[in-house]
N, C-alpha and C positions, 0 to 999 in steps of 0.2 A: 397890233400885229395882222390879226384877220384881216382888216381893211387892205395893209398894203400888198398883203399875199393874194387877195383877191384882183386889186389892181396888177401886180406882177404878171399873173397868168394872164391877164386880159389883155395885156401891153407888151408881150415879151421883147417886142424889139426894142423898146425903150427902157429896158434893165439896165444894159451895161451904161448907158448915159446916165443914169439915176445914181448907180452904186458909184462912178466916177467923180459926182458931185457931191455924195453924202457923207460926211466925215464919220458919222458912226459906223460906216458899214466896215464890218471885220473881215479882215486876212486870217485864214486858218494854216498851219503845218501841221504835219503829223510828229505826234511824240512818242519815241520808241522807247524812252528810258523810264516810261512810268508806269506803275502797275496797273492792270485792268480796273481797280476799283479807284483808283486816283484821279481826281479832278484833271481839267487841263490846268497847265502851268502858268500862273500870273506874273506880273511884273516884278514881283518880288523876289520869285524864282522858286516858289513854292507850289504843290499843287492847291487849285482852289476848292473848296469845301462849301457845298450846296448851303445854301441859307446862313452861312456863317462868314464867308467871304464877301468883301467890299471893296468896289472899285472905287478909286478916290483921286483927287490932284494931289499930286506928290508934293507940289509946291507949296501945300497950304496942311496936310497932313501928313506924317513920316510912314511909310510902310511900317508895320506891325503894331502900329498903334490900335488900343481898344475903344471902341466905338459904341455906345449904347445907342440903338436905331429904332424909334417908334414912329410908325407911318399908319395911316386911314385905311390898308387894304386888308382884306382877310388873309391871316395866316395860313399859308397851305399845309404846315404841320400840326397846326392846334384848332379843331371846328371851333366855331363862335367866338374867335379871339381875332383882335387886330395885331398886326404885326408888331413884336416888341421883344428885342433879344440881343446879346452882346455880341458883336461881328469884330472881326480882324481885318484893318484896312491892308489889303496885299495884292491890289491890282489897280491898274489904271485904264483908262482909254480916251481916246481922241476927243470926243465930246465931254468928258466930264471935267470942267474946268471953275474954279473958284472953291471958298471957303468950305461950304454947306453944299456940295454936290457929291454923289454917289450913286455907284449900281450894284444892286444886288445880285451875287450870283446865285442862278435858281438853279443851277443843276445842268444835266444833258440829257438830249431826248426830247422826244415830241410835248409830254407833259411839262418839263421845264421850260420848253420854248412856249408855250399857252401860258403859263403863270405870268412870265419876264415880260411876255406882249402886253400883258394886262397892267401892268405896274406903271405909273406915271405919277405917282402920289407926293404930294409936300412930305417931309419927315422931318423929326426933331432928331438931332446927333447930341448925343452927350460924351465928351472926350474924357476918358478916363485917363488921370494923370499920375504915375506913382509918386508918393509922397516922399521926399527927400530923406535921408538918412537925420534923425534927430540928433542935436550935440550931446554927447554922454551916452549913446548908445552904440552897440556893435553890430554889424550886419550878421546875419545868420549865416554859418556857414557848413550845416550839413544838410 
């Protein structure tokens, strides 16, 4: 991210052409329905949660899926630990294609942008699938 920002500031006349070719370039719109502390609204129609929302390819993972993500970068919320936490698949992106592709929502603002700009690590996804109701048992009703 730092390298891209530096190049963009040194080449402002080439910015629009680059953004036009880059499928990862994101277009924003103002959302007035959300509370001030809510994150932006993801593709699942819910506010994104920093460090818990995962953008996925919905052709391979459904929105709402629980995914345990382990990656080799420093966890921004826990000193001296690498990133490993349960996340919710609730967003997507044009560059996220395939079974094992994802993008972690790191939040909004400059610090979140710095964190996101440094993440390009391989990760392990463990998909948590509910155990179906076993024969002879009744589902909980309370």
